[in-house]
TIBADREN-96762 format. One record per residue: x, y, z of N, C-alpha, C in turn; residue in one letter; residue number from 1. Coordinates in pm, whole numbers, plus 50000, padded with zeros to 5 digits. Layout:
BEGIN
   neast   nnorth     nup   caeast   canorth    caup   ceast   cnorth     cup   minu   gupa
       X        Y       Z        X         Y       Z       X        Y       Z      A    NUM
...
END
This chain:
BEGIN
   neast   nnorth     nup   caeast   canorth    caup   ceast   cnorth     cup   minu   gupa
   52219    48769   48153    52197     48733   48293   52084    48819   48351      M      1
   51997    48754   48425    51885     48826   48485   51934    48925   48590      A      2
   51869    49042   48594    51905     49140   48695   51849    49097   48830      K      3
   51924    49135   48935    51887     49092   49070   51813    49202   49145      K      4
   51706    49161   49212    51629     49251   49298   51634    49198   49440      I      5
   51673    49282   49535    51660     49250   49677   51525    49304   49722      A      6
   51442    49218   49778    51305     49259   49813   51285    49241   49963      F      7
   51245    49351   50029    51222     49351   50173   51075    49380   50203      F      8
   51011    49291   50279    50871     49311   50316   50779    49228   50229      G      9
   50739    49112   50277    50666     49014   50195   50525    48989   50247      L     10
   50458    49094   50289    50322     49081   50340   50219    49067   50230      G     11
   50095    49110   50260    49985     49095   50163   50014    49165   50031      N     12
   50090    49275   50035    50125     49349   49914   50259    49305   49857      M     13
   50360    49302   49943    50494     49272   49897   50511    49133   49841      G     14
   50444    49035   49902    50457     48897   49854   50416    48880   49707      G     15
   50296    48926   49669    50256     48915   49528   50344    48997   49435      P     16
   50392    49112   49481    50480     49194   49397   50609    49119   49366      M     17
   50667    49057   49469    50790     48980   49449   50766    48864   49354      A     18
   50652    48796   49370    50620     48682   49283   50607    48725   49137      A     19
   50546    48840   49113    50530     48889   48976   50664    48927   48914      N     20
   50755    48974   48996    50888     49009   48944   50966    48883   48904      L     21
   50946    48776   48978    51005     48648   48938   50949    48604   48803      V     22
   50817    48614   48788    50752     48577   48662   50804    48661   48546      K     23
   50845    48785   48575    50895     48875   48471   51040    48845   48434      A     24
   51103    48752   48505    51238     48712   48469   51350    48767   48555      G     25
   51314    48839   48663    51417     48891   48753   51457    48784   48855      F     26
   51579    48795   48902    51625     48713   49014   51591    48790   49142      E     27
   51500    48736   49220    51452     48807   49339   51503    48738   49465      V     28
   51577    48812   49545    51627     48762   49673   51545    48828   49783      C     29
   51472    48749   49859    51373     48801   49952   51420    48795   50097      A     30
   51380    48897   50174    51410     48900   50316   51289    48954   50391      F     31
   51252    48884   50499    51141     48927   50584   51162    48863   50720      D     32
   51115    48929   50825    51130     48874   50959   51031    48762   50987      L     33
   50928    48749   50902    50829     48643   50917   50868    48523   50831      Q     34
   50900    48413   50897    50946     48293   50825   50843    48242   50726      A     35
   50716    48249   50763    50610     48198   50674   50605    48280   50546      A     36
   50627    48410   50557    50625     48496   50439   50742    48465   50347      S     37
   50857    48440   50407    50975     48404   50327   50951    48272   50256      V     38
   50893    48176   50326    50868     48045   50263   50772    48058   50146      Q     39
   50670    48142   50161    50576     48163   50051   50648    48224   49932      K     40
   50740    48318   49958    50816     48380   49850   50905    48277   49780      A     41
   50965    48188   49858    51048     48081   49800   50962    47991   49713      V     42
   50843    47958   49761    50751     47875   49682   50715    47944   49550      D     43
   50717    48076   49550    50684     48154   49430   50805    48178   49340      D     44
   50921    48125   49379    51038     48134   49293   51148    48226   49338      G     45
   51130    48293   49452    51235     48379   49506   51340    48294   49576      C     46
   51458    48352   49595    51556     48292   49684   51547    48364   49818      S     47
   51586    48297   49925    51576     48355   50058   51713    48399   50107      A     48
   51719    48517   50167    51843     48569   50224   51840    48552   50374      A     49
   51955    48518   50431    51964     48500   50576   51980    48632   50649      A     50
   52018    48737   50576    52039     48867   50638   52015    48977   50535      S     51
   52001    49098   50583    51985     49212   50493   52106    49228   50402      E     52
   52224    49209   50460    52348     49222   50384   52354    49121   50271      K     53
   52316    48998   50300    52317     48894   50198   52217    48926   50088      E     54
   52101    48983   50124    51998     49013   50025   52045    49114   49922      A     55
   52119    49216   49964    52156     49324   49872   52288    49300   49799      V     56
   52358    49193   49833    52485     49166   49766   52464    49148   49616      A     57
   52522    49237   49537    52511     49228   49392   52378    49270   49335      G     58
   52291    49330   49417    52157     49367   49369   52161    49489   49279      A     59
   52088    49483   49168    52072     49597   49079   51964    49692   49129      D     60
   51862    49634   49193    51751     49711   49249   51724    49662   49391      F     61
   51682    49753   49477    51636     49719   49611   51495    49773   49626      V     62
   51401    49685   49656    51261     49726   49673   51218    49693   49816      I     63
   51151    49786   49880    51099     49763   50014   50951    49797   50020      S     64
   50879    49715   50096    50735     49736   50119   50712    49711   50267      M     65
   50723    49819   50347    50731     49806   50492   50615    49877   50561      L     66
   50586    49839   50687    50466     49891   50754   50469    50038   50792      P     67
   50587    50093   50824    50590     50232   50869   50727    50295   50847      N     68
   50734    50425   50871    50855     50500   50844   50970    50464   50935      G     69
   50942    50433   51062    51049     50396   51155   51122    50272   51106      A     70
   51046    50175   51056    51107     50052   51005   51186    50081   50878      I     71
   51129    50164   50790    51200     50199   50666   51331    50271   50696      A     72
   51327    50369   50787    51449     50442   50821   51551    50350   50888      E     73
   51503    50256   50969    51593     50161   51033   51659    50071   50930      S     74
   51582    50024   50833    51637     49935   50731   51747    50004   50652      L     75
   51720    50126   50611    51814     50195   50522   51926    50269   50595      Y     76
   51897    50318   50718    51994     50409   50781   52035    50363   50920      I     77
   51940    50357   51014    51972     50348   51156   52001    50207   51207      D     78
   51944    50107   51143    51959     49970   51191   52047    49887   51100      G     79
   51984    49825   51000    52060     49742   50906   52157    49826   50823      A     80
   52122    49952   50799    52213     50041   50727   52238    50001   50584      G     81
   52130    49971   50511    52146     49926   50373   52220    50026   50285      L     82
   52207    50154   50318    52274     50255   50234   52425    50238   50234      L     83
   52478    50172   50336    52622     50146   50342   52658    50006   50293      D     84
   52557    49931   50250    52580     49793   50208   52554    49768   50061      L     85
   52469    49850   50000    52428     49824   49861   52540    49860   49764      V     86
   52530    49803   49644    52622     49839   49537   52600    49986   49500      E     87
   52706    50059   49470    52690     50202   49434   52599    50224   49314      P     88
   52587    50124   49227    52505     50137   49107   52359    50099   49130      S     89
   52327    50050   49249    52191     50002   49276   52092    50118   49281      A     90
   51968    50088   49247    51859     50185   49258   51765    50139   49368      L     91
   51740    50224   49466    51653     50190   49579   51512    50242   49553      L     92
   51413    50154   49570    51274     50189   49545   51194    50152   49669      I     93
   51158    50251   49749    51080     50225   49870   50932    50242   49840      D     94
   50859    50132   49840    50716     50134   49808   50629    50144   49932      C     95
   50689    50157   50049    50614     50172   50173   50538    50304   50173      S     96
   50427    50307   50246    50357     50433   50269   50401    50486   50405      T     97
   50477    50594   50402    50534     50651   50525   50521    50803   50518      V     98
   50561    50869   50624    50562     51016   50623   50661    51065   50519      A     99
   50625    51175   50453    50715     51232   50353   50851    51265   50413      A    100
   50854    51301   50541    50981     51333   50606   51072    51211   50611      S    101
   51015    51092   50628    51096     50970   50628   51156    50946   50491      S    102
   51075    50964   50386    51126     50945   50250   51233    51048   50217      S    103
   51212    51171   50261    51312     51275   50234   51443    51244   50305      R    104
   51434    51193   50427    51557     51159   50499   51632    51047   50429      R    105
   51560    50942   50388    51624     50833   50316   51687    50884   50187      I    106
   51612    50970   50116    51663     51026   49992   51787    51111   50013      G    107
   51787    51192   50117    51901     51279   50145   52024    51197   50184      E    108
   52003    51094   50268    52116     51011   50309   52171    50931   50191      E    109
   52082    50887   50102    52127     50816   49983   52210    50908   49894      A    110
   52163    51032   49878    52233     51128   49793   52373    51156   49845      K    111
   52389    51161   49978    52521     51184   50037   52619    51074   49996      K    112
   52566    50956   49969    52649     50841   49934   52650    50817   49782      R    113
   52592    50910   49707    52583     50897   49561   52508    50771   49519      N    114
   52403    50739   49595    52317     50625   49566   52181    50678   49524      I    115
   52126    50619   49420    51995     50662   49369   51884    50601   49453      R    116
   51785    50683   49488    51673     50634   49569   51547    50714   49535      A    117
   51433    50644   49529    51304     50708   49510   51203    50652   49608      I    118
   51104    50733   49641    50987     50680   49713   50882    50650   49608      D    119
   50817    50535   49622    50720     50490   49521   50604    50416   49586      A    120
   50528    50482   49676    50412     50415   49737   50310    50378   49631      P    121
   50227    50282   49666    50137     50223   49566   49991    50240   49604      V    122
   49906    50228   49502    49762     50220   49519   49712    50104   49433      S    123
   49606    50041   49478    49549     49931   49401   49516    49809   49486      G    124
   49563    49808   49610    49527     49702   49701   49590    49568   49668      G    125
   49550    49468   49747    49604     49333   49731   49570    49278   49593      V    126
   49450    49307   49545    49412     49261   49412   49503    49317   49304      G    127
   49537    49445   49316    49627     49507   49220   49767    49451   49229      G    128
   49812    49418   49352    49944     49358   49369   49949    49221   49304      A    129
   49842    49144   49321    49837     49010   49262   49830    49015   49110      Q    130
   49755    49111   49058    49735     49121   48913   49846    49198   48843      A    131
   49932    49265   48920    50037     49346   48860   49985    49474   48798      G    132
   49879    49530   48858    49816     49649   48802   49819    49769   48898      T    133
   49916    49771   48987    49925     49879   49085   49953    50013   49018      L    134
   49922    50119   49090    49963     50253   49050   50075    50297   49142      A    135
   50186    50344   49085    50300     50390   49162   50308    50542   49158      F    136
   50320    50603   49275    50330     50748   49288   50472    50780   49335      M    137
   50555    50825   49245    50698     50831   49270   50747    50972   49303      C    138
   50838    50977   49399    50906     51100   49433   51056    51081   49419      G    139
   51125    51179   49360    51268     51169   49341   51310    51233   49210      G    140
   51433    51211   49173    51483     51264   49047   51414    51196   48929      E    141
   51381    51275   48826    51312     51220   48710   51387    51106   48645      G    142
   51519    51117   48635    51599     51013   48572   51594    50884   48652      A    143
   51587    50895   48784    51580     50776   48869   51444    50709   48857      D    144
   51338    50790   48849    51204     50734   48829   51198    50661   48694      V    145
   51257    50721   48592    51260     50656   48461   51335    50523   48467      D    146
   51446    50520   48541    51523     50396   48555   51444    50289   48628      A    147
   51361    50332   48723    51281     50237   48801   51171    50172   48717      A    148
   51134    50236   48606    51028     50180   48522   51063    50041   48470      R    149
   51191    50013   48456    51233     49880   48408   51175    49770   48496      E    150
   51161    49799   48625    51106     49704   48720   50956    49726   48740      V    151
   50917    49852   48760    50780     49882   48800   50676    49845   48694      L    152
   50714    49847   48566    50616     49813   48462   50566    49670   48474      V    153
   50640    49586   48546    50602     49445   48559   50509    49422   48680      H    154
   50492    49523   48762    50405     49509   48878   50302    49621   48888      I    155
   50304    49711   48791    50209     49822   48793   50160    49860   48655      G    156
   50039    49913   48650    49981     49958   48524   50000    50107   48502      A    157
   50025    50181   48610    50042     50326   48600   50158    50369   48689      N    158
   50248    50449   48632    50365     50498   48706   50369    50650   48691      I    159
   50354    50720   48802    50350     50866   48801   50472    50923   48871      F    160
   50526    51031   48814    50631     51106   48883   50566    51227   48947      H    161
   50550    51223   49080    50477     51328   49150   50562    51451   49175      A    162
   50693    51433   49182    50780     51546   49211   50906    51502   49282      G    163
   50963    51589   49364    51089     51561   49433   51070    51456   49541      A    164
   51179    51419   49606    51174     51319   49712   51066    51353   49814      S    165
   50984    51254   49846    50872     51272   49940   50741    51304   49873      G    166
   50745    51349   49746    50621     51386   49677   50531    51266   49653      A    167
   50590    51150   49632    50510     51029   49614   50427    51000   49738      G    168
   50486    51023   49855    50413     50999   49980   50297    51097   49997      Q    169
   50318    51222   49961    50209     51319   49971   50094    51280   49879      I    170
   50127    51239   49756    50023     51196   49663   49947    51075   49719      A    171
   50020    50983   49781    49957     50862   49833   49862    50893   49947      K    172
   49902    50978   50041    49813     51004   50154   49691    51085   50111      I    173
   49707    51170   50009    49590     51241   49955   49493    51141   49894      C    174
   49547    51047   49818    49464     50945   49755   49391    50861   49859      N    175
   49463    50817   49962    49402     50728   50060   49304    50800   50151      N    176
   49326    50929   50173    49226     51005   50247   49095    51008   50169      M    177
   49104    51031   50039    48984     51030   49956   48921    50892   49952      L    178
   49004    50787   49944    48953     50650   49943   48873    50622   50070      L    179
   48926    50663   50185    48856     50642   50311   48722    50714   50313      A    180
   48722    50835   50263    48598     50916   50262   48492    50851   50175      V    181
   48530    50807   50053    48423     50752   49969   48387    50608   50007      H    182
   48475    50536   50076    48436     50405   50128   48332    50420   50239      M    183
   48355    50517   50328    48258     50541   50436   48124    50585   50377      I    184
   48127    50677   50282    48003     50723   50220   47929    50611   50148      G    185
   48004    50523   50082    47943     50409   50014   47877    50316   50115      T    186
   47947    50287   50225    47894     50196   50326   47766    50249   50390      A    187
   47766    50377   50427    47647     50430   50494   47529    50443   50396      E    188
   47559    50470   50269    47451     50479   50171   47387    50342   50146      S    189
   47471    50240   50135    47418     50105   50117   47334    50064   50237      L    190
   47383    50095   50357    47307     50056   50476   47175    50131   50485      Q    191
   47174    50259   50446    47049     50334   50445   46948    50268   50353      L    192
   46994    50224   50237    46904     50156   50145   46851    50026   50201      G    193
   46939    49946   50259    46898     49818   50318   46800    49840   50431      V    194
   46827    49939   50515    46738     49967   50629   46599    50009   50583      D    195
   46591    50055   50458    46462     50096   50404   46408    49998   50300      N    196
   46456    49874   50308    46397     49766   50231   46456    49737   50094      G    197
   46568    49803   50056    46627     49779   49925   46726    49663   49930      L    198
   46736    49594   49818    46839     49492   49799   46972    49564   49774      D    199
   47078    49534   49851    47204     49607   49833   47265    49589   49694      P    200
   47240    49472   49633    47292     49451   49498   47220    49539   49397      A    201
   47089    49551   49412    47010     49636   49322   47048    49782   49342      V    202
   47060    49824   49468    47097     49963   49496   47237    49993   49441      L    203
   47328    49896   49455    47464     49916   49402   47459    49938   49252      S    204
   47380    49860   49182    47370     49873   49037   47312    50009   48998      E    205
   47214    50054   49074    47154     50184   49046   47257    50295   49065      I    206
   47331    50290   49175    47428     50396   49203   47547    50389   49107      M    207
   47582    50270   49061    47691     50256   48963   47660    50328   48832      L    208
   47531    50336   48800    47490     50402   48676   47443    50544   48700      K    209
   47467    50593   48822    47421     50726   48858   47538    50809   48912      S    210
   47507    50926   48962    47613     51019   49002   47688    50977   49127      S    211
   47639    50876   49197    47708     50828   49316   47818    50727   49286      G    212
   47840    50696   49161    47940     50596   49123   48079    50636   49174      C    213
   48150    50542   49232    48287     50566   49278   48363    50433   49283      N    214
   48493    50440   49307    48578     50320   49303   48535    50216   49406      W    215
   48503    50260   49528    48463     50165   49631   48339    50086   49590      S    216
   48247    50153   49527    48124     50089   49482   48149    49998   49362      L    217
   48234    50042   49272    48255     49970   49146   48352    49853   49159      E    218
   48458    49871   49236    48564     49770   49243   48576    49698   49376      K    219
   48513    49749   49482    48545     49701   49616   48423    49710   49708      Y    220
   48307    49667   49656    48182     49686   49729   48192    49634   49872      N    221
   48158    49717   49971    48177     49677   50110   48063    49594   50170      P    222
   47953    49578   50095    47839     49505   50153   47851    49356   50122      Y    223
   47846    49270   50223    47861     49126   50201   47759    49071   50102      P    224
   47807    48984   50013    47718     48914   49921   47688    48987   49792      G    225
   47738    49109   49777    47707     49186   49656   47809    49160   49545      V    226
   47935    49149   49580    48041     49136   49480   48133    49019   49516      M    227
   48164    48937   49418    48256     48826   49439   48401    48875   49436      D    228
   48487    48805   49508    48630     48830   49500   48680    48949   49578      G    229
   48596    49012   49658    48640     49124   49741   48635    49083   49888      V    230
   48704    49153   49976    48706     49113   50116   48568    49099   50181      P    231
   48472    49181   50138    48337     49172   50197   48274    49035   50172      A    232
   48319    48964   50069    48262     48833   50037   48330    48721   50114      S    233
   48435    48754   50193    48505     48651   50271   48532    48699   50414      R    234
   48432    48760   50471    48443     48803   50610   48542    48915   50632      G    235
   48566    48994   50529    48658     49108   50533   48803    49065   50563      Y    236
   48838    48945   50525    48975     48896   50545   49057    48920   50418      E    237
   49190    48931   50436    49282     48931   50324   49280    49054   50236      G    238
   49277    49171   50296    49279     49293   50217   49368    49399   50278      G    239
   49335    49526   50255    49409     49639   50309   49356    49665   50449      F    240
   49436    49631   50549    49387     49625   50686   49346    49761   50742      M    241
   49248    49756   50831    49197     49876   50897   49311    49953   50962      V    242
   49402    49883   51028    49511     49951   51099   49604    50025   51001      K    243
   49614    49976   50878    49697     50044   50780   49626    50167   50723      L    244
   49495    50156   50705    49420     50274   50664   49426    50380   50774      M    245
   49415    50335   50898    49423     50430   51010   49560    50497   51013      Q    246
   49664    50421   50984    49799     50480   50979   49807    50586   50870      K    247
   49754    50556   50751    49760     50650   50640   49680    50777   50669      D    248
   49565    50761   50734    49486     50878   50770   49559    50962   50875      L    249
   49631    50897   50964    49712     50971   51060   49820    51052   50991      G    250
   49882    50992   50889    49984     51065   50813   49922    51184   50740      L    251
   49801    51166   50689    49732     51276   50622   49703    51389   50719      A    252
   49661    51354   50841    49634     51458   50940   49761    51531   50981      M    253
   49872    51459   50991    50000     51523   51024   50041    51620   50913      E    254
   50023    51577   50789    50057     51664   50676   49968    51787   50673      A    255
   49838    51767   50702    49745     51880   50703   49782    51981   50811      A    256
   49823    51930   50927    49864     52019   51036   49988    52099   50997      L    257
   50082    52031   50932    50207     52097   50894   50185    52205   50789      A    258
   50091    52181   50698    50066     52277   50589   49949    52370   50618      S    259
   49888    52354   50736    49772     52433   50777   49657    52420   50676      K    260
   49640    52296   50628    49532     52266   50533   49404    52231   50609      S    261
   49292    52262   50548    49163     52229   50606   49115    52096   50549      S    262
   49101    51993   50635    49059     51860   50589   48950    51804   50681      T    263
   48833    51868   50685    48729     51821   50776   48677    51681   50744      P    264
   48665    51647   50616    48620     51513   50580   48726    51409   50616      M    265
   48852    51444   50592    48960     51354   50629   48967    51333   50779      G    266
   48945    51439   50855    48948     51429   51000   48834    51340   51050      A    267
   48716    51352   50989    48604     51268   51027   48633    51122   50992      L    268
   48688    51098   50874    48723     50961   50834   48826    50903   50932      A    269
   48923    50984   50971    49023     50939   51067   48958    50898   51198      N    270
   48863    50979   51245    48794     50950   51370   48711    50823   51359      S    271
   48639    50808   51248    48553     50690   51231   48634    50562   51220      L    272
   48744    50567   51147    48828     50447   51138   48896    50417   51271      Y    273
   48926    50521   51349    48980     50498   51482   48880    50427   51571      G    274
   48754    50471   51567    48649     50405   51644   48630    50260   51597      L    275
   48632    50241   51466    48613     50108   51410   48729    50015   51450      H    276
   48850    50065   51442    48967     49982   51476   48962    49940   51622      E    277
   48922    50031   51710    48923     50003   51853   48802    49924   51901      N    278
   48707    49902   51812    48583     49834   51853   48602    49687   51882      A    279
   48702    49625   51820    48715     49480   51837   48857    49431   51853      G    280
   48948    49515   51900    49083     49471   51928   49164    49438   51804      G    281
   49264    49351   51823    49357     49318   51715   49286    49255   51596      D    282
   49189    49171   51620    49119     49106   51510   49050    49209   51421      K    283
   48987    49306   51484    48919     49410   51408   49020    49493   51327      Q    284
   49133    49523   51387    49234     49604   51320   49292    49534   51198      A    285
   49288    49401   51197    49343     49324   51086   49243    49299   50974      D    286
   49117    49337   50994    49018     49322   50888   49043    49423   50777      L    287
   48987    49396   50659    48998     49490   50549   48924    49620   50583      D    288
   48973    49730   50527    48915     49861   50560   48770    49875   50517      F    289
   48725    49793   50421    48584     49798   50380   48492    49747   50490      S    290
   48548    49686   50595    48467     49640   50708   48407    49757   50785      S    291
   48439    49881   50747    48373     49998   50806   48222    49986   50787      I    292
   48178    49904   50691    48036     49875   50672   47972    49830   50803      Q    293
   48047    49759   50885    47992     49705   51011   47953    49814   51109      Q    294
   48008    49933   51094    47971     50041   51183   47827    50085   51164      M    295
   47774    50062   51046    47641     50113   51012   47531    50009   51024      F    296
   47569    49883   51044    47471     49778   51059   47523    49647   51005      G    297
   47462    49539   51045    47502     49406   51000   47393    49346   50911      Q    298
   47433    49275   50804    47332     49208   50723   47262    49098   50803      P    299
   47136    49080   50774    47062     48975   50844   47107    48839   50795      E    300
   47110    48742   50886    47149     48605   50851   47038    48539   50769      D    301
END
């Protein structure tokens, strides 16, 4: 009999993850407050739950991919109270990117109930979620992380155990702070070249073979018309939204303040993404984070 997964959060990341788990042979019961997201999951082979309680009934694994820590804590503890509803043998895997304190609280409350729980935020973007090649940064007991591999290997190419509960979140915000920094640097470098008469595709190829090579340039070029299949080629739609990058940078700044770490580049990236997000209201906030390219100039029509 196929093992059952209760999946909460079916957005740009969660939806493809749930679909890949169905393809891997799991029984996936999906729950989301957005009816359209649930219908898409059903079209992909999931079953739909009418409530959180119904979703976790008999579940071997519970996976969540949620927008913020308040929602995650509400789902597991303060609101729906999944920790009091799940089977004692279930393993909880929270893939949301939230403050480490939120993950630690969920982990501590789960431990009080003798329920296994790990934080497992992801990297790899929507493309990685669709392809099943995400990287998981896990915090929790080593044995629980090992048990989670039964599921995670079907939606990720790399699974790391970062340390105790909350460590996965720290690894994730460090990664995304660096991602923001090199995306901004890539965007301004490309615009400098264009402003001085270079073809952005030619400049990209030169930098890819030189010391400026980085992930943003190689996998996620922010300049329109240079790379197929990335958000920049479709009006910056359908990717990792600016508002989510801004949230992650805020978490990084909170962590830096708590540990008295010096993060001047991260602070600048946080400020620039804040300016970018506020430049065009809700529509701007929903664009992919590579749209930071627009801060430095627009391609000619």
